[in-house]
N, C-alpha and C positions, 0 to 999 in steps of 0.2 A: 504494500500500500504506500509506504513512504517513497519507494523507488518510483512508483507511478506519479506521485505528486511532484517529485523532483523533475521527472522528465516533462511533465506538463508545465511546471513552473518556470523552468529554465528558458524555453522559447518565449513565454510571456514576459519574463524579466528582460530578455534581450530586446524584444519588440518595444517595451516601455522605454528602455534606454535609448534606442534608435529614434523613437517618436519624440522623446523629450528633447533631443538635439534638434529635431526638425522644428519644434515649437519655439525654440530660442531664437528670436530675431527682434530687431529694432526697426520700427517704421518711422520715417520722417514725413510729416505732412506740412506743406507750406500754405499759409492762409493769408487772405486779405480781410480786413475788418471794415465794415461800412462806417463812414463818418458823417459829419455834418448833422448830428442829431444830439439831443440832450437826454441823458439817462441819470436818474438820481441826482439831479441838479448839476451834473457835469457835462460840459460840451465834449463830445467824442469826435476826434479827427480820424480821417482814413489812416489805416495802419496795416503793416505787414508783419507777420511773425511766423515762427516755426514751432512745431510740436513733435516731440519724440516719445514714442510709447513702445512697450514690448519688454523683452527679457534678454539680458546679455548671455550669450552662449557660454562664455568662459567662467563666469561666476554664478550665473543663475539669478543675479540681482534684477529686480524690476525697474524699468525705466518709465518715468512719467515726468517729462520736463518740457517746458515751453519757454520761448524767449523772443523778445522784440527789442529793437533799439529806439530810444526816444530821447528827447531833450530832458536833461536833469531839472531844469527850471523853465518850463514852457511859458510862452508869453509873446506879445507882439514884437518885442525886441529881436526875436529870431527872424523877423522879416528883413532885418538890416544887418545883423551880425551873427557870427558863429557863437556857439556856446558849448558847454560840457554836455556830453551824452551819457547815457547809462543803459545797460542791458537790463531789462525788467522782465520778470516772470509773470505773465498774465494769469489771472485767476480762471478757474474752470468755467464760470459763467461767460467771461469774455471770449475764451476759446470756443465755447459752444455757439456763440453768435457769429463767429467768423465763417467765411466761405472758403472751403478748400479748393486749391488749384492743382497741386502736385502732391504725389505720394510715392515714396520708394522705400524699399527695404535696404538697409545697409549692414555691413559687418560690424562686429564689436569695435574694430579699429576705426571704421568709418564713423561710427557714432562718437567715439572718443575724439576723433579729429575735428568733428563739427563742434563738440563741446569746448575743446581747447581753443578753437577759433573764436567762438562766442565769448569765451573768457578774455581773449585778447582785446576785444572791443571795450572792456571795462578797465583797461590799463591806460596810463597817461599817454602812451603812444596811439592808442586806438579810440579814445573817447571823444574826439572832436565831433560835434554835431553841427551840421549846416543844412538848414531846411531844404535848400534847393540842390545841394551837391553831395551830401553825406548824411543820409537819413535812414529810416527803417528799411527802405527799399535797397539801399546800398548794402546794409547789413544782411538782408535776406539773400541778395545776389551773391555776396561773398560766401555765405554758408552753403548755398546751392552749388556753387562751383567746387567747394571742398567736398561735397557729397557726390560730385561727378556729373553734374548737370550743366548744360549750356544755358546761358542767360541772355535775356533781351537787352536792348540798349539801355544805358543809364546816362545821366541821372533821370529820375522821374519823380513826380509828386503824386502819381496815381497808382497806388499799390495793386488794385484789381487789374488795371490795364497792363501793368508790368508783368504780373504773374500769369495773366492770360497769354501774353506774347511769349513768355518763357515756357509755358505748357505747350504751345504750338511748336517750339523748338525741340521738345522732349516728349513726343507723343506717347511713348511707352510709359512715362511717369505721369501723364496728364490724369487728373481726377476723373473717375468714371462712376463714382458711387461706391458700392460695396465690393468691387472686384479686388482681387489680390494685387498688392503693390509689386512694382518692378523690383527685382533684386539686382543690386549693382555693387561693384567694388569701387569705393571712392578713390580719388587721387590722394596720394599720401603727403602732399605739400601744403599744410595749412599755415605757411609762413606769413608774417605781416607783409602787407603790400599785395599779397595774392596775385591774381591776374588782373 
């Protein structure tokens, strides 16, 4: 009886181990958020951000991270001058209100490269914010390139238009609803200055 259980259990255990590896993946989704509206007394501006969800294959750690780049001190002065920027983590409600444009699956190394590049944007070398030339779209374009995607022309002040044009350049990663995301190996050079 024990021998039968062992024979039956071993293939099941192997199948579970193999399937567990297949389930370990991180998906990046690039969003644009509608702006020009008021919510809870705050004026919302158009914005672009990225979300990463899934499980790291090498550690089994759960990934649930989102980030966008914005002005540290928003205001009308940014129409005329540069300011400090900051990478902010949007709350789940904000993410849920965004419109997805691109989705792809990346390796553990690809996810870590995207996170490292996002962290660079919070350094003194990376945190310059310029509404017209270095904004949330520039940030998203940089991370998309690190993830291995082609990006549309920059600079732009229309996140939805930028991500729509970028999706046209990357049809395999373009958002289609609940379809499986494209698996890709990102480029390994998340150095400052990128492309």
